[in-house]
Backbone as CSV, one residue per row, in Angstrom:
resi,resn,N_x,N_y,N_z,CA_x,CA_y,CA_z,C_x,C_y,C_z
1,MET,27.505,115.578,108.754,28.230,114.770,107.995,27.423,114.232,106.543
2,ILE,28.022,113.943,105.300,27.085,114.088,104.306,27.059,112.604,103.837
3,LYS,26.103,111.812,103.772,26.232,110.339,103.216,25.727,110.528,101.408
4,LYS,26.206,109.622,101.096,26.158,109.901,99.562,25.995,108.269,98.869
5,LEU,25.211,107.923,98.197,25.102,106.223,97.497,25.538,106.729,95.892
6,ALA,26.068,106.022,95.676,26.858,106.012,94.025,27.145,104.628,93.274
7,LEU,26.612,105.036,91.977,26.527,103.774,90.995,27.425,103.795,90.182
8,LEU,28.332,102.652,90.411,29.870,102.643,89.595,29.412,101.458,88.660
9,GLY,30.183,101.940,87.319,30.640,100.982,86.304,31.985,100.458,86.311
10,ILE,32.904,100.088,86.948,33.995,99.932,86.852,34.593,98.945,85.757
11,SER,35.425,99.354,84.923,36.346,98.722,83.942,37.533,98.811,83.820
12,ILE,38.288,97.477,84.227,39.801,97.660,84.461,40.643,96.897,83.406
13,PHE,41.104,97.510,82.624,41.955,97.045,81.137,43.128,96.881,81.550
14,LEU,43.463,95.466,81.329,44.994,95.304,81.159,45.623,95.013,79.690
15,LEU,46.530,96.215,79.688,46.730,96.418,78.186,48.461,95.961,78.035
16,LEU,48.168,94.805,76.699,49.805,94.786,76.582,50.305,95.523,75.642
17,PRO,51.654,96.193,75.973,52.126,97.149,75.068,52.035,96.820,73.573
18,LEU,51.718,97.594,72.782,51.914,97.625,71.271,52.950,96.906,70.466
19,ALA,54.110,96.892,71.167,55.416,96.354,70.457,55.375,95.154,70.762
20,VAL,54.686,94.418,71.418,54.735,92.907,71.328,53.710,92.543,70.407
21,SER,52.539,93.303,70.205,51.418,92.869,69.100,52.022,92.669,67.579
22,ALA,53.423,92.814,67.337,53.898,92.696,66.090,53.847,91.329,65.519
23,GLU,53.953,90.177,66.805,53.504,88.891,66.210,51.902,88.736,65.757
24,THR,51.653,88.531,64.729,50.164,88.387,64.421,49.836,87.134,64.523
25,GLY,48.476,86.729,64.385,47.986,85.727,64.725,46.303,85.561,64.689
26,GLU,45.593,84.431,64.493,44.192,84.734,64.726,43.795,85.027,66.034
27,ILE,42.672,85.933,66.409,42.755,86.684,67.821,41.335,86.059,68.067
28,CYS,41.224,85.442,69.329,40.202,84.865,69.967,39.846,85.425,71.018
29,LYS,38.533,85.591,71.536,38.143,86.205,73.073,37.265,85.300,73.715
30,VAL,37.411,85.132,75.364,36.478,84.646,76.143,35.838,85.652,77.024
31,SER,34.856,85.333,77.376,34.155,86.265,77.978,33.464,85.523,79.576
32,SER,33.432,85.720,80.722,32.897,85.179,81.767,32.069,86.198,82.722
33,LEU,30.679,85.922,82.641,29.799,86.903,83.155,29.306,85.991,84.596
34,VAL,29.341,86.807,85.726,29.020,86.157,86.947,27.989,87.265,87.524
35,GLY,26.868,86.724,87.916,25.631,87.740,88.253,24.727,87.456,87.010
36,ASP,23.645,88.528,87.711,22.281,88.065,86.800,21.747,89.476,86.162
37,LYS,22.722,90.569,86.230,22.482,91.688,85.471,21.239,92.254,85.544
38,ASP,20.729,91.976,86.789,19.333,92.450,87.075,18.890,93.768,87.699
39,TYR,20.030,94.557,87.778,20.132,96.062,88.276,19.839,95.979,89.625
40,PHE,20.577,95.123,90.459,20.455,94.837,91.930,18.923,94.439,92.371
41,GLY,18.697,93.545,91.623,17.100,92.720,91.651,15.989,93.810,91.570
42,GLY,16.334,95.142,90.665,15.321,95.659,90.181,15.456,97.200,90.425
43,ASN,16.366,97.459,91.513,16.247,98.937,91.979,17.544,99.243,92.888
44,CYS,18.596,99.946,92.156,19.657,100.060,93.149,19.457,100.585,94.086
45,TRP,18.166,101.414,94.525,18.047,102.054,95.810,17.748,101.281,96.658
46,ASP,17.206,100.028,96.482,16.539,98.866,97.425,16.849,97.837,96.762
47,VAL,18.255,97.185,97.216,18.707,95.941,96.653,18.064,95.025,96.950
48,GLN,17.734,93.981,95.943,17.086,92.728,96.641,17.628,91.520,96.052
49,HIS,18.081,90.838,97.371,18.793,89.811,96.958,17.840,88.512,96.764
50,GLU,18.413,87.605,96.247,17.353,86.173,95.820,18.778,85.144,96.362
51,PRO,18.241,83.927,96.579,19.216,82.770,96.992,20.202,82.254,96.317
52,GLU,19.750,82.412,94.806,20.776,82.251,93.667,21.869,83.333,93.519
53,ASP,21.734,84.396,94.122,22.317,85.567,93.566,23.904,85.357,94.390
54,GLY,24.207,84.528,95.388,25.688,84.288,95.778,25.992,85.818,96.521
55,VAL,27.172,86.121,96.391,27.495,87.158,96.935,26.915,88.496,96.204
56,PHE,26.112,88.521,95.083,26.003,89.672,94.473,24.413,89.940,94.597
57,ASP,24.109,91.247,94.637,22.940,91.794,95.091,22.796,91.501,96.543
58,THR,23.942,91.997,97.297,24.142,91.755,98.784,24.473,92.833,99.265
59,TRP,23.743,93.740,99.945,23.912,94.925,100.463,24.159,95.171,101.754
60,ASP,25.562,95.063,102.093,26.339,94.835,103.630,27.886,95.442,103.337
61,SER,28.662,95.225,104.633,29.739,95.583,104.454,30.720,94.548,104.576
62,SER,30.581,93.394,103.806,31.153,92.275,103.896,31.984,92.429,102.546
63,ASP,33.288,91.579,103.126,34.301,91.421,101.765,33.417,90.279,101.198
64,LYS,33.530,90.654,99.762,33.004,89.593,98.495,34.004,89.184,97.703
65,SER,34.004,88.122,97.330,34.643,87.210,96.111,33.597,86.577,95.270
66,TRP,34.419,86.399,93.936,33.925,85.553,93.269,34.954,84.590,91.856
67,THR,34.461,83.840,91.608,35.205,83.252,90.274,34.826,82.944,88.928
68,HIS,35.523,83.766,88.079,35.408,83.732,86.691,36.225,82.554,86.309
69,SER,35.356,81.731,85.037,36.099,80.330,84.593,35.765,80.487,83.124
70,TYR,36.638,79.845,82.634,36.422,80.092,81.015,37.655,79.069,80.475
71,THR,37.590,79.094,79.160,38.567,78.209,78.813,40.077,78.368,78.754
72,PRO,41.086,77.690,79.305,42.428,78.077,79.362,43.160,78.303,78.360
73,ILE,44.161,79.193,78.605,44.616,80.227,77.502,46.167,79.547,77.288
74,SER,46.561,79.286,76.005,47.967,78.997,76.533,48.935,80.097,76.560
75,SER,50.264,79.783,77.187,51.043,80.577,77.540,51.789,81.560,76.913
76,GLY,51.549,83.146,77.132,52.177,84.043,76.650,51.365,84.582,75.464
77,SER,49.868,83.828,75.353,49.264,84.273,74.233,48.314,85.509,74.739
78,ILE,47.979,85.984,75.827,47.020,86.950,76.071,47.354,88.309,75.633
79,ILE,46.607,89.078,74.927,46.633,90.443,74.595,46.535,91.478,75.326
80,SER,44.956,91.172,75.684,44.585,92.260,76.528,43.380,91.438,77.378
81,ALA,42.987,92.120,78.594,41.986,91.539,79.471,41.181,92.915,80.015
82,SER,39.770,92.746,80.397,39.149,93.529,81.083,37.945,93.075,82.040
83,LEU,38.178,93.363,83.084,37.132,93.080,84.008,35.938,94.320,84.455
84,THR,34.703,93.982,84.099,33.928,95.340,84.251,32.938,94.630,85.453
85,VAL,32.545,95.603,86.561,32.143,95.371,87.495,30.950,96.320,87.809
86,GLU,29.617,95.895,87.980,28.521,97.351,88.411,28.459,96.941,89.852
87,MET,28.639,98.083,90.377,28.323,98.271,91.919,27.444,99.380,92.519
88,VAL,27.159,99.603,93.680,26.444,100.558,94.402,27.414,100.647,95.903
89,MET,27.769,101.965,96.216,28.549,101.945,97.179,27.853,103.039,98.340
90,TYR,28.313,102.968,99.301,27.688,103.939,100.467,28.738,104.233,101.294
91,SER,29.107,105.597,101.251,30.239,106.360,101.960,29.791,106.895,102.996
92,GLN,30.510,106.464,104.169,30.008,106.885,105.529,30.221,108.272,105.645
93,ASP,31.452,108.814,105.118,31.791,110.472,104.972,32.518,110.596,104.133
94,ALA,31.653,111.421,103.136,31.988,112.330,101.867,33.168,112.787,101.700
95,PHE,33.717,113.325,103.195,34.923,113.862,102.988,36.353,113.324,103.290
96,GLU,35.808,112.177,103.328,37.133,110.979,103.685,37.622,111.185,102.085
97,PRO,39.225,111.260,101.986,39.674,111.054,100.416,39.526,109.802,99.748
98,ASP,39.075,108.775,100.126,38.753,107.717,99.533,37.704,106.406,100.137
99,ILE,37.495,105.586,99.332,36.530,104.753,99.715,37.603,103.308,100.469
100,ASP,37.272,102.784,101.216,38.107,102.016,102.100,37.621,100.701,101.655
101,LEU,38.149,100.276,100.186,37.796,99.136,99.512,39.000,98.705,98.374
102,ALA,39.460,97.467,98.583,40.511,97.339,97.579,40.030,96.007,96.934
103,LEU,40.881,96.029,95.506,40.470,95.110,94.469,41.381,94.249,94.082
104,TYR,41.394,92.972,94.000,42.267,92.023,94.071,41.910,91.040,92.943
105,ILE,42.934,90.699,91.975,42.672,89.544,90.940,43.716,88.635,91.170
106,ASP,42.940,86.958,91.760,43.849,86.255,91.595,45.215,86.508,92.711
107,GLY,45.051,87.481,93.946,45.879,87.743,94.857,46.524,89.135,94.275
108,GLN,46.307,89.355,93.101,47.040,90.811,93.144,46.351,91.950,93.257
109,GLU,46.792,93.214,93.999,46.277,94.141,94.169,45.825,95.005,92.855
110,ILE,45.195,95.256,92.555,44.897,96.577,91.582,44.798,97.889,92.154
111,PRO,45.636,98.646,92.183,46.444,99.787,92.812,45.153,100.718,92.950
112,ASN,44.872,101.441,93.911,44.098,102.675,94.346,42.762,102.462,93.261
113,ALA,42.257,100.995,93.307,41.108,100.969,92.337,39.673,101.591,93.041
114,PHE,39.266,102.074,94.245,38.343,102.715,94.552,38.898,104.150,95.318
115,ASN,40.205,104.657,95.059,40.250,105.847,95.667,39.754,107.011,95.020
116,VAL,38.641,107.091,95.408,37.565,108.292,94.618,37.413,109.448,95.756
117,SER,37.536,110.410,95.132,37.341,111.842,96.248,36.161,111.858,95.645
118,PRO,35.548,112.520,96.719,34.017,112.689,96.761,33.769,113.852,95.589
119,SER,34.325,114.644,95.531,34.177,115.824,94.352,33.579,114.685,93.075
120,THR,34.366,113.755,92.630,34.164,113.239,91.617,32.715,112.230,91.724
121,TYR,32.116,112.111,92.486,30.649,111.351,92.484,29.796,112.123,91.736
122,PRO,28.965,111.250,91.097,28.873,109.689,91.072,30.012,109.258,89.806
123,VAL,30.793,108.312,90.161,31.526,107.755,89.269,31.211,106.682,88.168
124,ASN,31.236,106.961,87.172,31.145,105.781,86.301,32.073,104.454,85.889
125,ILE,33.225,104.895,85.578,34.494,104.195,85.039,35.845,104.515,85.704
126,PHE,36.213,103.559,86.160,37.579,103.380,86.579,38.531,102.529,85.567
127,GLU,39.717,102.995,85.052,40.557,102.708,84.193,41.915,102.033,84.447
128,PHE,42.800,101.160,84.855,43.863,100.989,85.185,44.880,100.120,84.072
129,HIS,45.895,100.869,83.754,46.665,99.952,82.855,47.957,99.406,83.907
130,LEU,47.841,98.053,83.655,48.662,97.519,84.507,49.767,96.671,83.610
131,GLU,50.797,96.281,84.486,51.744,95.579,83.777,51.051,94.220,83.551
132,PRO,52.038,93.730,82.223,51.422,92.420,81.572,51.608,91.059,82.667
133,SER,52.248,91.633,83.776,52.605,90.202,84.297,51.518,89.635,85.119
134,ILE,50.301,90.313,85.286,49.172,89.748,85.377,48.396,88.523,84.678
135,PHE,48.853,89.157,83.550,48.601,87.910,82.346,48.601,86.302,82.699
136,ASN,49.450,86.055,83.020,50.097,84.684,83.675,48.719,83.979,84.553
137,LYS,48.576,84.913,85.288,47.519,84.592,86.501,46.194,84.266,85.781
138,LEU,45.949,84.698,84.466,44.754,84.577,83.718,44.582,83.305,82.670
139,GLU,45.966,82.589,82.703,46.098,81.655,81.838,45.373,80.344,81.997
140,ASP,45.226,79.944,83.148,44.737,78.775,83.810,43.157,78.556,83.498
141,GLY,42.599,79.833,82.834,41.101,79.452,83.065,40.357,79.990,84.109
142,SER,40.911,80.319,85.030,40.275,80.751,86.316,40.703,81.981,86.845
143,ALA,40.044,82.775,87.435,40.165,84.013,87.954,39.829,84.505,88.985
144,LEU,40.457,84.462,90.435,39.365,84.874,91.763,39.430,86.332,91.825
145,VAL,38.096,86.907,91.907,38.261,88.418,92.164,37.595,88.676,93.468
146,GLU,38.403,89.678,94.386,37.983,89.879,95.564,37.875,91.444,95.682
147,ILE,37.018,91.709,96.664,36.696,93.188,96.689,36.886,93.212,98.501
148,LYS,37.878,93.809,99.063,38.084,93.679,100.406,38.294,95.002,101.077
149,HIS,37.966,95.407,102.675,38.203,96.600,103.232,39.621,96.416,103.747
150,LYS,40.272,97.468,103.587,41.500,97.649,103.870,41.844,98.355,105.584
151,GLY,41.063,99.206,105.651,41.451,99.930,107.089,40.197,99.990,108.171
152,HIS,40.235,101.206,108.694,38.963,100.971,109.786,37.885,101.400,109.663
153,ARG,37.605,102.049,108.346,36.280,102.597,108.011,35.294,101.144,107.554
154,ILE,34.202,101.441,107.347,33.352,100.022,106.929,32.481,101.178,105.919
155,ASP,32.452,100.824,104.797,31.676,101.203,103.476,30.617,99.877,103.021
156,TYR,29.602,100.269,103.003,28.501,99.238,102.461,28.594,99.353,100.917
157,PHE,28.437,98.176,100.036,28.359,98.226,98.986,27.854,96.786,98.397
158,ALA,27.206,96.940,97.254,26.501,95.722,96.683,27.182,95.498,95.266
159,LEU,27.216,94.521,94.555,27.597,94.078,93.353,26.147,93.535,92.462
160,ASP,26.305,94.260,91.308,25.181,93.640,90.420,25.631,92.091,89.689
161,TYR,26.863,92.744,88.908,27.074,91.749,88.184,28.583,91.932,87.580
162,ALA,29.781,90.896,87.409,30.708,90.909,86.783,31.202,90.290,85.559
163,THR,32.103,91.083,84.873,32.384,90.464,83.239,34.084,90.367,83.214
164,LEU,34.533,89.146,82.853,35.730,89.106,82.764,36.002,88.828,81.276
165,ASP,36.673,89.892,80.424,36.808,89.723,78.743,38.587,89.356,78.598
166,VAL,38.547,88.295,78.117,40.278,88.284,77.633,40.202,88.293,76.328
167,THR,41.057,88.657,75.605,41.602,88.789,74.080,42.797,87.988,73.918
168,TYR,43.016,87.169,72.969,44.388,86.420,73.174,44.652,85.727,71.643
169,LYS,46.015,85.816,71.335,46.285,84.961,70.192,45.959,83.612,70.427
170,CYS,45.141,83.009,69.572,44.573,81.774,69.445,45.210,80.817,68.634
171,ASN,45.532,79.387,68.875,46.145,78.371,67.766,45.413,78.026,66.653
172,THR,45.805,78.054,65.554,45.288,77.395,64.454,45.131,76.068,64.739
173,GLN,43.980,75.516,64.564,43.830,74.023,64.411,44.435,73.405,63.405
174,VAL,45.540,72.267,63.102,45.682,71.443,62.072,45.842,70.085,62.226
175,ILE,45.874,69.217,61.055,45.308,68.245,60.907,47.146,67.191,60.814
176,ILE,47.277,66.544,61.473,48.420,65.739,61.657,48.434,64.272,61.680
177,ASP,49.352,63.738,61.432,48.992,62.041,61.522,50.777,61.610,61.904
178,ILE,50.572,60.941,63.156,51.925,60.275,63.578,52.212,59.018,63.087
179,LYS,53.284,58.885,62.516,53.523,57.682,61.819,52.866,57.554,60.378
180,PRO,52.325,58.175,59.711,51.927,58.192,58.553,51.723,56.814,57.826
181,GLY,50.605,56.381,57.534,50.088,55.114,56.957,50.003,54.017,58.304
182,SER,50.550,54.020,59.184,50.326,53.229,60.516,49.068,53.445,61.198
183,ASP,48.453,52.154,61.632,47.127,52.501,62.581,47.138,50.863,62.919
184,PRO,47.253,51.128,64.437,47.581,52.246,65.118,48.978,52.624,65.121
185,SER,49.497,54.185,65.460,50.423,54.539,65.848,51.180,54.421,66.559
186,SER,52.094,52.892,66.594,52.454,52.586,67.772,54.326,53.024,67.777
187,PHE,54.791,53.019,69.143,56.207,53.301,69.279,56.647,52.531,70.600
188,GLY,57.845,52.163,70.734,58.654,51.616,71.982,58.660,52.505,73.016
189,VAL,58.146,52.516,74.083,58.658,53.910,74.914,60.202,53.741,75.377
190,ASN,60.835,52.717,75.249,62.186,52.599,75.337,63.250,53.159,73.928
191,SER,62.322,53.416,72.851,62.847,53.591,71.914,63.900,54.774,71.433
192,ASN,65.089,54.264,70.798,66.089,55.388,70.589,66.047,56.099,69.203
193,GLY,64.960,55.691,68.459,64.851,55.939,67.215,63.985,57.066,66.867
194,LYS,63.788,57.524,65.664,62.729,58.959,65.395,61.498,58.121,64.803
195,ILE,60.742,59.277,65.386,59.266,59.389,64.857,59.103,60.413,63.927
196,PRO,58.222,59.390,63.036,57.984,60.806,61.651,56.125,61.245,62.141
197,VAL,56.161,62.716,62.039,54.524,63.324,62.070,54.424,64.020,61.011
198,ALA,53.188,63.724,60.158,52.856,64.575,58.873,51.962,65.639,59.482
199,LEU,52.489,66.803,58.864,51.623,68.039,58.713,50.761,68.149,57.547
200,PHE,49.557,68.274,57.444,48.892,68.080,56.291,48.523,69.433,55.973
201,GLY,48.824,69.777,54.737,48.462,71.294,54.197,47.088,71.066,53.569
202,SER,46.273,72.239,53.407,45.005,72.576,52.911,44.917,73.824,52.312
203,GLU,43.520,74.399,51.603,43.202,75.299,51.169,43.524,76.221,51.890
204,THR,43.402,76.141,53.285,43.890,77.410,54.083,44.866,77.423,55.120
205,PHE,45.892,75.966,54.810,46.921,76.138,55.547,48.242,75.797,54.632
206,ASP,49.100,76.523,54.537,50.120,76.366,53.816,51.493,76.028,54.566
207,VAL,51.824,74.728,54.364,52.968,74.110,55.280,54.145,74.626,54.651
208,THR,54.034,75.464,53.370,55.756,75.888,53.308,55.829,77.320,54.114
209,GLN,54.757,77.774,54.848,55.099,78.699,55.465,55.257,78.834,56.870
210,VAL,55.620,77.259,57.276,56.097,76.902,58.757,57.201,77.565,58.939
211,ALA,57.491,78.008,60.076,58.879,78.337,60.470,59.742,76.864,61.312
212,ASP,60.014,76.190,60.387,60.436,74.815,61.010,61.305,74.563,62.264
213,SER,61.998,76.114,62.727,62.683,76.004,63.732,61.955,75.980,65.072
214,THR,60.782,76.355,64.981,59.660,76.313,65.968,58.740,75.283,66.295
215,VAL,58.802,73.942,65.337,57.792,72.788,65.478,58.643,72.131,66.341
216,ARG,57.541,71.772,67.440,57.864,70.797,68.346,56.773,69.467,68.555
217,PHE,57.387,68.688,69.122,56.413,67.307,68.932,56.286,66.607,70.322
218,GLY,55.192,66.350,71.200,55.666,65.688,72.440,54.095,65.262,73.022
219,ASP,54.197,65.460,74.155,53.307,64.891,75.288,52.366,66.041,75.486
220,SER,52.475,67.055,75.565,51.693,68.400,75.439,52.001,69.473,74.786
221,GLU,51.160,70.455,74.876,51.284,71.843,74.024,52.881,72.160,74.295
222,ASN,53.477,73.080,72.797,54.594,73.946,73.213,55.465,73.145,73.926
223,SER,55.749,71.633,73.808,56.973,70.995,74.982,57.192,69.646,73.575
224,GLY,58.300,69.273,74.108,58.729,67.647,73.689,59.881,68.150,72.756
225,ALA,60.167,67.195,71.547,61.223,67.343,70.978,61.226,68.661,69.504
226,LEU,62.268,68.883,69.307,62.368,69.764,68.289,62.379,69.044,66.769
227,SER,62.173,69.225,65.709,62.340,68.603,64.611,63.752,68.409,64.196
228,THR,64.000,67.101,63.702,65.754,66.720,63.168,65.638,67.185,61.888
229,LYS,64.599,66.774,61.148,64.668,67.166,59.813,63.240,67.449,59.148
230,ALA,63.030,67.618,58.059,61.588,67.752,57.387,61.492,67.840,56.143
231,GLY,60.353,67.306,55.294,60.393,67.145,54.010,58.969,67.113,53.710
232,LEU,59.074,67.867,52.265,57.704,68.204,51.568,57.127,66.908,50.939
233,GLU,56.129,66.441,50.745,55.279,65.699,49.589,54.120,65.744,50.147
234,ASP,53.156,65.333,48.989,51.312,65.275,49.032,51.062,63.917,49.521
235,ILE,51.043,63.455,50.942,51.037,62.093,51.492,49.732,61.522,51.309
236,ASN,48.569,62.377,51.769,47.379,61.859,51.128,46.557,62.321,49.971
237,GLY,47.436,62.576,49.017,47.082,62.734,47.727,45.871,63.786,47.133
238,ASP,45.813,64.753,48.241,44.777,65.699,48.036,44.987,66.975,47.213
239,GLY,46.104,67.053,46.332,46.791,67.743,45.990,47.105,69.335,46.676
240,PHE,47.209,68.985,47.700,48.235,69.948,49.013,49.296,69.333,49.518
241,ILE,50.366,70.273,49.414,51.392,69.706,49.539,51.557,69.427,51.266
242,ASP,52.292,68.619,51.728,52.129,68.626,53.266,53.826,68.413,53.689
243,LYS,53.898,68.100,54.951,55.309,68.441,55.468,55.656,67.394,56.645
244,VAL,56.699,66.313,56.114,56.679,65.446,57.201,57.823,65.764,58.176
245,TYR,57.939,65.886,59.578,58.997,65.904,60.093,59.162,64.693,61.341
246,HIS,60.509,64.821,61.169,61.057,63.506,62.309,61.844,64.170,63.623
247,PHE,61.171,63.282,64.852,61.520,63.842,65.894,62.284,62.780,66.712
248,TYR,63.572,62.801,67.319,64.171,62.098,68.334,63.137,61.648,69.597
249,PHE,62.966,60.646,69.466,61.651,59.725,70.332,62.026,60.092,71.940
250,PRO,63.127,59.958,72.568,63.686,60.058,73.674,63.190,61.804,74.345
251,GLU,63.152,62.463,72.971,63.302,64.007,73.599,61.466,63.970,73.649
252,THR,60.787,63.700,73.368,59.108,63.670,73.196,58.445,63.789,74.238
253,ASN,59.318,63.131,75.588,58.714,62.934,76.779,57.313,62.107,76.934
254,LEU,57.113,61.014,75.909,56.019,60.313,75.625,56.484,59.005,76.443
255,ASP,55.280,58.419,76.983,55.288,57.302,77.645,54.000,56.462,77.614
256,GLU,54.070,55.288,78.142,52.961,54.511,78.119,51.416,54.737,78.548
257,SER,51.589,56.206,79.454,50.230,56.524,79.761,49.839,57.730,78.674
258,ASP,50.532,57.888,77.731,50.042,58.854,76.832,49.294,58.133,75.600
259,THR,48.237,59.257,75.316,47.548,58.434,74.221,47.124,59.525,73.080
260,LEU,47.636,60.735,73.326,47.904,61.683,72.227,49.214,62.289,72.019
261,GLY,49.701,62.654,70.841,50.813,63.224,70.733,50.179,64.899,70.039
262,TYR,51.270,65.647,70.609,50.866,66.971,69.945,52.081,67.596,69.059
263,LEU,51.532,68.350,68.121,52.227,68.913,67.023,52.067,70.506,67.420
264,THR,52.814,71.252,67.522,52.810,72.801,67.717,53.710,73.545,67.183
265,GLY,53.627,74.932,66.644,54.742,75.759,66.067,54.244,76.991,65.756
266,LYS,54.827,77.614,64.848,54.318,78.962,64.261,54.801,78.964,62.423
267,LEU,53.839,79.970,62.303,54.208,80.173,60.876,55.157,81.365,60.781
268,LEU,55.424,81.751,59.589,56.674,82.784,59.438,56.159,84.056,59.895
269,ASN,54.594,84.251,59.720,54.361,85.406,60.174,53.720,85.759,61.732
270,GLY,54.162,84.648,62.498,54.115,84.574,64.135,52.689,83.819,64.345
271,THR,52.198,83.274,63.205,50.522,82.548,63.749,50.734,81.388,64.386
272,ARG,50.354,80.838,65.424,50.563,79.609,66.279,49.654,78.795,65.480
273,PHE,50.038,77.338,65.575,49.422,76.284,65.336,49.334,74.945,66.095
274,ILE,48.561,74.089,66.380,48.521,72.847,66.822,48.005,71.806,66.431
275,GLY,48.392,70.909,66.353,47.298,69.698,65.831,47.723,68.561,66.760
276,SER,46.831,67.376,66.844,46.874,66.407,67.828,46.431,64.965,67.313
277,SER,47.064,63.901,67.664,46.576,62.633,66.908,46.758,61.866,67.569
278,ASP,46.005,59.961,67.528,46.039,59.199,68.527,47.630,58.767,68.395
279,LEU,48.027,57.739,69.313,49.391,57.339,69.516,49.125,55.777,70.486
280,ASN,50.207,55.173,70.203,49.840,53.896,71.189,51.466,53.355,71.496
281,ILE,52.079,53.957,72.810,53.319,53.606,73.267,52.924,52.305,73.908
282,VAL,54.127,51.493,73.473,54.132,50.179,74.138,55.438,49.617,74.926
283,GLY,55.003,49.294,76.034,56.229,48.808,76.676,57.228,47.750,76.423
284,THR,58.757,48.006,76.804,59.887,47.154,76.619,60.838,47.042,77.383
285,ASN,61.608,45.978,77.513,62.771,46.140,78.457,63.921,46.668,77.722
286,GLU,63.883,46.582,76.197,64.938,46.610,75.611,64.745,47.907,74.661
287,ALA,65.461,48.512,74.063,65.504,49.950,73.315,65.571,49.681,72.000
288,LEU,64.692,49.890,71.190,64.340,49.135,69.587,64.782,50.655,68.729
289,ASP,65.729,50.358,67.819,65.647,51.366,66.760,64.997,51.213,65.774
290,ILE,64.018,52.061,65.452,62.744,52.099,64.726,63.131,53.057,63.534
291,SER,63.479,52.473,62.015,63.396,53.386,61.190,62.167,53.853,60.710
292,PRO,62.092,54.971,59.851,60.718,55.633,59.400,59.955,54.501,58.484
293,ASP,60.732,53.529,58.152,60.153,52.663,56.814,59.482,51.075,57.850
294,GLU,59.512,51.531,59.149,59.447,50.174,60.033,57.990,50.689,61.114
295,GLU,57.448,49.682,61.402,56.419,49.811,62.735,56.477,49.107,63.707
296,VAL,55.704,49.226,64.945,55.907,48.485,65.964,54.605,48.079,66.578
297,THR,54.179,46.909,66.765,52.735,46.406,67.121,52.982,45.820,68.497
298,GLU,51.689,45.728,69.196,52.120,44.712,70.525,51.249,43.681,70.426
299,VAL,52.031,42.546,70.694,51.421,41.191,70.873,51.414,40.626,72.303
300,GLU,50.666,39.624,72.559,50.586,39.226,73.602,51.109,37.397,73.863
301,ASP,51.861,36.818,74.273,51.906,35.542,74.021,52.361,34.926,75.345
302,ASN,51.092,33.970,75.922,50.931,33.454,77.340,50.890,34.741,78.229
303,GLY,50.283,35.540,78.335,50.136,36.587,79.168,51.386,37.940,79.014
304,ARG,52.626,37.504,78.179,53.731,38.431,78.489,53.425,39.467,76.929
305,LYS,53.303,40.798,77.159,53.191,41.713,76.282,54.761,41.811,75.620
306,MET,54.765,41.834,74.239,55.923,42.098,73.561,55.492,43.099,72.454
307,MET,56.964,43.202,71.631,56.690,44.459,70.352,56.947,43.451,69.476
308,LEU,56.518,43.898,68.237,56.736,43.180,66.701,56.914,44.114,66.129
309,LYS,58.454,44.365,65.404,58.685,45.206,64.420,58.737,44.516,63.180
310,THR,57.967,45.443,62.256,58.064,44.742,60.820,58.075,45.948,59.787
311,LYS,58.350,45.757,58.628,58.358,46.799,57.414,56.672,47.257,57.181
312,LYS,56.539,48.358,56.843,55.467,49.140,56.401,55.037,48.142,55.247
């Protein structure tokens, strides 16, 4: 029986088809490193484990798992992702057709991740082109990675470090004002009226390039009401054209627990944008019809909260 020790640098690439990349936008990248990159405690031939290493720098046959954490990513924005793992492996029998280990990301197996023929030792890089369906598992900002044994053979291995890199189309941050000119921006929770939201233009953001049909306003990103109308004007007098959108309030999903409203949309070239601003949703037992030239403020009389509607 021939025994071999192999050092592996495993890089797994999850590629989105180029046909989808026609929608352009600002490109961002997040990277999550787990492990200390100390080359197995200093020597891959004599792995040294320290208490803070966790499952890394541990030379044994046990299954191993770890979690990558990073900033959550908007749905459908991921372009590509890569997982790089450096490890040493010990094959009990070099004449076996593969290593008895499997790799999983958030419960989804990466097919044939360690299907290594003895003739290919030492192995440096594995590349796996996967279906984009795995991207939705990475959007929540947490990825569980597992290496497990699959069959009856027992293979010893140690991990030095793992890096998860995700490239995605990130949102351009914009400035908005809910009910421009009002402070606070108050609205009745049972209102059947429309709520105006100003999207400010700037030297780097041209509101005339917004695809109005994509603009939404509501209690979270990429949700809520679609605009019923939009108009161009320089609201803040800075010399840049702004755009005021109007939204049917009942479709925004805003209620008394919300303190922020979100405006999202896309430019004509596909670039995504997002802006948020403070608001104050006040309660009432009666629906109020509030026009754009009116505002609502909350008042209290003998412990009873009421809304006062006034002209701006």
